[in-house]
C-alpha positions in Angstrom: 4.4 -1.1 -5.5 6.3 0.3 -2.5 6.4 3.7 -4.0 2.9 3.6 -5.2 1.2 6.8 -6.1 -1.2 7.1 -3.2 -2.9 10.0 -4.9 -3.6 7.8 -8.0 -7.0 9.1 -8.7 -7.5 8.9 -5.0 -9.5 12.1 -5.3 -12.1 9.7 -6.6 -11.8 7.6 -3.5 -12.2 10.3 -0.9 -15.1 9.4 1.3 -15.3 12.1 3.9 -12.4 11.5 6.2 -9.6 14.0 5.6 -11.7 15.6 2.8 -8.9 18.0 1.8 -9.5 20.5 -0.9 -7.0 19.2 -3.4 -5.2 16.1 -4.5 -1.7 16.1 -5.9 0.3 13.2 -7.3 3.2 12.0 -5.1 6.4 11.7 -7.0 8.6 8.7 -7.3 10.9 7.2 -9.8 9.7 5.1 -12.6 11.1 1.9 -13.9 10.3 -1.7 -13.5 7.5 -3.5 -15.1 7.3 -3.1 -18.8 4.3 -2.4 -20.9 2.0 -4.4 -23.0 -0.9 -4.8 -20.5 -3.5 -3.4 -22.9 -2.4 -5.5 -25.9 -4.2 -8.7 -25.0 -7.9 -9.1 -25.1 -9.8 -9.2 -21.9 -10.3 -12.7 -20.7 -7.8 -14.3 -23.0 -6.7 -17.8 -21.7 -3.1 -18.0 -20.6 -2.7 -14.2 -20.3 -2.9 -12.0 -17.2 -3.1 -8.3 -17.7 -1.6 -6.7 -14.5 -1.2 -3.0 -13.8 0.8 -1.8 -10.8 3.2 0.9 -9.6 7.0 0.2 -10.0 8.1 -2.4 -7.5 11.6 -3.7 -6.7 10.6 -7.3 -6.1 8.9 -7.5 -9.4 12.0 -6.0 -11.1 14.1 -8.6 -9.3 11.9 -11.4 -10.6 12.3 -10.1 -14.1 16.0 -9.3 -14.0 16.9 -12.6 -12.4 15.0 -14.4 -15.2 12.6 -16.0 -12.6 9.4 -14.6 -14.1 10.3 -15.7 -17.6 11.2 -19.2 -16.4 8.0 -19.6 -14.5 5.9 -18.3 -17.4 7.5 -20.7 -19.9 6.9 -23.7 -17.6 3.3 -22.8 -16.9 2.6 -21.5 -20.5 1.0 -18.5 -18.9 2.1 -14.9 -19.6 1.8 -11.9 -17.3 1.6 -8.7 -19.3 2.6 -6.1 -16.8 1.8 -2.4 -17.2 4.0 -0.4 -14.8 2.2 2.9 -14.1 1.5 5.5 -11.4 -2.2 5.4 -12.4 -3.0 1.7 -11.8 -6.5 2.6 -10.5 -7.3 4.4 -13.8 -5.9 1.6 -16.0 -8.0 -1.0 -14.1 -11.1 1.2 -14.0 -10.8 1.7 -17.8 -10.9 -2.1 -18.4 -7.3 -2.4 -19.5 -6.2 -4.8 -16.7 -7.5 -8.0 -15.2 -5.6 -7.5 -11.9 -4.6 -4.5 -9.9 -3.0 -3.9 -6.5 -4.7 -1.6 -4.0 -5.5 -1.5 -0.3 -8.2 -3.9 1.0 -10.2 -0.9 2.4 -10.0 0.9 -1.0 -11.8 -1.8 -2.9 -15.4 -0.9 -1.8 -15.1 2.6 -3.2 -13.3 1.3 -6.3 -16.4 -0.9 -7.0 -18.7 2.0 -6.2 -16.9 4.5 -8.5 -16.4 2.1 -11.4 -19.3 -0.3 -11.2 -16.8 -3.2 -11.6 -17.3 -6.1 -9.2 -14.0 -7.2 -7.9 -12.5 -9.8 -5.6 -9.4 -9.7 -3.3 -7.5 -12.9 -3.9 -4.0 -12.2 -2.5 -1.9 -9.9 -0.3 1.5 -8.3 -0.6 2.3 -5.2 1.6 0.9 -3.9 4.8 0.5 -0.2 5.6 3.7 1.5 6.7 3.1 5.2 7.4 4.4 6.5 10.8 3.6 9.7 12.7 6.8 11.8 13.0 7.6 15.1 14.8 10.8 17.1 15.3 13.2 15.5 17.8 13.1 18.5 20.2 9.3 18.8 20.2 7.2 17.8 23.3 4.6 15.8 21.4 4.0 12.2 22.4 0.6 11.4 20.8 -1.7 12.7 18.1 -3.9 14.1 20.9 -1.0 16.3 21.9 -0.9 17.7 18.3 -4.5 19.0 18.3 -4.7 22.3 16.5 -1.3 21.8 14.8 -0.2 21.5 11.2 0.2 18.0 10.0 1.6 17.2 6.5 0.1 14.3 4.6 0.5 12.9 1.0 -3.1 11.6 0.6 -6.6 12.2 1.7 -7.3 8.5 2.1 -5.1 5.4 2.3 -2.7 5.7 5.3 -4.4 9.0 6.4 -7.7 7.2 6.6 -6.3 4.4 8.6 -4.5 6.7 11.1 -7.6 8.8 11.4 -9.7 5.8 12.3 -7.2 4.5 14.9 -6.8 8.0 16.5 -10.5 8.5 16.6 -11.1 5.2 18.4 -8.1 5.3 20.8 -7.7 9.1 21.5 -11.0 10.5 20.4 -9.5 13.0 18.0 -11.1 14.2 14.8 -9.1 13.9 11.6 -11.7 15.6 9.4 -10.4 18.7 7.6 -13.5 20.7 8.1 -14.3 21.1 11.7 -11.6 18.7 12.7 -8.8 19.0 15.3 -5.9 19.6 12.9 -4.6 21.8 10.1 -3.7 19.4 7.4 -1.3 20.3 4.6 -1.4 18.1 1.5 2.0 17.9 -0.2 4.2 15.7 -2.3 5.4 12.6 -0.4 9.0 13.7 -0.8 8.4 17.1 1.0 6.5 16.0 4.1 9.4 15.3 6.4 11.4 18.3 5.3 8.5 20.7 6.1 8.4 19.3 9.6 12.2 19.5 10.0 12.1 23.2 8.9 9.3 24.0 11.3 6.6 24.7 8.7 4.5 21.9 10.3 4.6 20.1 13.6 4.1 16.5 12.4 3.8 14.3 9.3 2.1 11.1 8.3 5.4 10.0 6.8 6.5 7.0 4.8 9.8 5.9 6.5 11.6 5.5 3.1 10.8 9.1 2.1 12.2 10.5 5.4 15.5 8.6 5.6 17.6 11.7 5.9 15.5 13.3 8.6 15.3 10.1 10.7 19.0 9.1 10.1 20.2 12.6 11.2 18.0 12.7 14.2 16.0 15.7 13.1 12.8 13.8 13.3 11.5 11.1 15.7 8.7 8.7 15.3 5.8 8.6 17.8 4.3 5.4 19.1 7.7 3.7 19.2 8.0 3.8 15.5 5.0 1.7 14.9 3.1 2.2 11.6 -0.6 2.4 11.1 -0.7 -1.3 10.4 1.2 -2.1 13.5 -1.0 0.1 15.6 -4.1 -1.7 14.1 -2.5 -4.9 15.1 -2.0 -3.7 18.7 -5.4 -2.1 19.1 -7.8 -4.1 17.0 -6.2 -7.4 15.8 -3.4 -8.9 17.8 -0.9 -10.8 15.7 -2.6 -9.9 12.4 -0.2 -9.3 9.4 -2.2 -6.4 8.1 -4.1 -4.3 7.2 -2.9 -4.7 3.6 -2.1 -1.5 1.7 -1.4 -3.7 -1.3 -3.8 -6.6 -2.1 -4.2 -8.3 -5.4 -7.6 -7.5 -6.8 -9.2 -9.0 -9.9 -12.4 -8.4 -11.8 -15.0 -10.8 -10.5 -15.9 -12.2 -14.0 -12.2 -12.7 -14.9 -11.4 -14.4 -11.6 -14.3 -16.8 -11.9 -13.2 -17.9 -15.4 -9.5 -17.9 -14.9 -8.6 -19.8 -11.7 -5.6 -21.4 -13.3 -4.2 -18.0 -14.3 -5.0 -16.5 -10.9 -3.2 -19.4 -9.1 -0.2 -18.9 -11.4 -0.1 -15.2 -10.7 0.0 -15.8 -6.9 2.7 -18.4 -7.3 5.0 -15.9 -9.1 4.5 -13.3 -6.3 4.9 -16.0 -3.6 8.3 -16.7 -5.2 8.9 -12.9 -5.0 8.2 -12.9 -1.3 10.7 -15.8 -0.8 13.3 -13.9 -2.9 12.7 -10.8 -0.7 13.2 -12.8 2.5 16.5 -14.3 1.2 17.9 -11.4 -0.7 16.5 -8.2 1.0 19.7 -6.3 1.1 20.6 -7.3 -2.4 17.2 -6.1 -3.7 17.6 -2.8 -1.9 21.1 -2.3 -3.3 19.9 -3.3 -6.8 16.9 -0.8 -6.8 17.7 1.9 -4.2 15.4 4.4 -6.0 12.4 2.2 -5.1 13.3 2.8 -1.4 14.2 6.5 -1.8 17.8 5.6 -0.9 20.3 8.1 -2.3 23.5 6.3 -1.1 24.8 3.3 0.8 24.2 4.9 4.1 20.5 5.3 3.2 20.3 1.7 2.1 21.7 0.5 5.4 19.2 2.7 7.3 16.2 1.5 5.4 17.4 -2.1 5.5 17.8 -1.9 9.3 14.3 -0.3 9.6 12.8 -3.1 7.6 14.4 -5.7 9.8 12.2 -4.4 12.6 9.2 -3.1 10.6 8.9 -5.2 7.5 5.9 -4.2 5.4 6.1 -7.3 3.2 3.8 -10.2 4.1 5.1 -13.6 4.8 2.9 -15.2 2.1 0.7 -13.8 -0.6 -1.9 -16.6 0.0 -5.1 -15.8 1.9 -6.6 -18.0 4.6 -9.8 -17.8 6.6 -8.0 -16.5 9.7 -6.4 -13.7 7.8 -9.5 -12.7 6.0 -11.7 -12.8 9.1 -9.2 -10.6 10.9 -8.6 -8.2 8.0 -12.4 -7.7 7.8 -12.2 -5.9 11.2 -11.0 -2.8 9.5 -14.4 -2.2 8.0 -16.4 -1.9 11.2 -13.6 0.3 12.5 -13.9 2.7 9.5 -17.7 2.7 9.7 -17.6 3.4 13.5 -15.2 6.3 13.1 -16.8 7.9 10.0 -14.2 6.7 7.5 -16.7 4.5 5.6 -20.4 4.9 4.9 -22.6 2.7 7.1 -24.2 1.0 4.1 -21.0 0.6 2.2 -20.7 -3.0 0.9 -17.6 -4.8 2.1 -15.3 -6.4 -0.5 -15.3 -10.1 -1.4 -12.3 -12.2 -0.5 -11.4 -15.4 -2.4 -8.7 -17.7 -1.1 -6.7 -19.7 -3.7 -4.0 -22.3 -3.0 -0.8 -22.9 -5.0 -1.1 -24.4 -8.5 -1.2 -28.2 -8.5 2.2 -29.9 -8.4 3.7 -30.2 -11.9 1.5 -27.5 -13.5 
């Protein structure tokens, strides 16, 4: 999920902020997962149909035999469909569970008519604002009127836009806004800035390793991501906002609590594996971190030491939910969400009973 296709039918999710004229798929290497998600009937007991973008922790769980061992013990099977169009697969009714941002769920429901619930969390937002090292810019306000590259019209761009509007009173809208946005593939954003074809990018650190490692680009806001800026400005100490939550159809979730609990327990094990084997996972699946060589792996590993976008636990609790909900008033206040837009439902689940 780290290299998720942020443009995955995100044209459908555009809600006014950064209403750019075109959407293009960001690239990324495939792999991981394994099909079969559409083979089981919807609502089948003991089966979870899960669709998601290729993810290194999931691949680690499979390659280490952990997923199979847990499935055999619980007598529950996760049929994973690894795809760059997880939104489309879920919207088409071919998956019970999908992973998207918490603040994308309201529009998912509106566009599909599928009532959904958020029942787990996985990654927080990680996009940074970067400029050339020799440029004078220190804030987004300094970049008014300049070209900024972005890979999506929503998602991280939506969050950065809301934060900048509130803290610096700048307008991130494409029409009548303060910036000249250039929508491009995620791999090209940093390079365009380094070459002088744009002044800044809403960059994913792992897709700008060479530019950061060489010193051609520098990060604004002390290298803090949109999630980290949200934590500083809106919600002190909050491990979010979540760019990847686990979302299920409401009807499936209601009737399959045992399966949902098991699903979270597998991903909780994945988080523990990440915490214990981070460098090994990066080395095993460097393509999922856009690392081309060992030097790249060391750089992104070091960056993750200071800016880890994995949560400490996939389980929700009331404090986290209450704080995550602060993103919705922010988006409404800054024009990134309709005033009458319904907020998503959160459902906390604990671990499966011992021995199950």
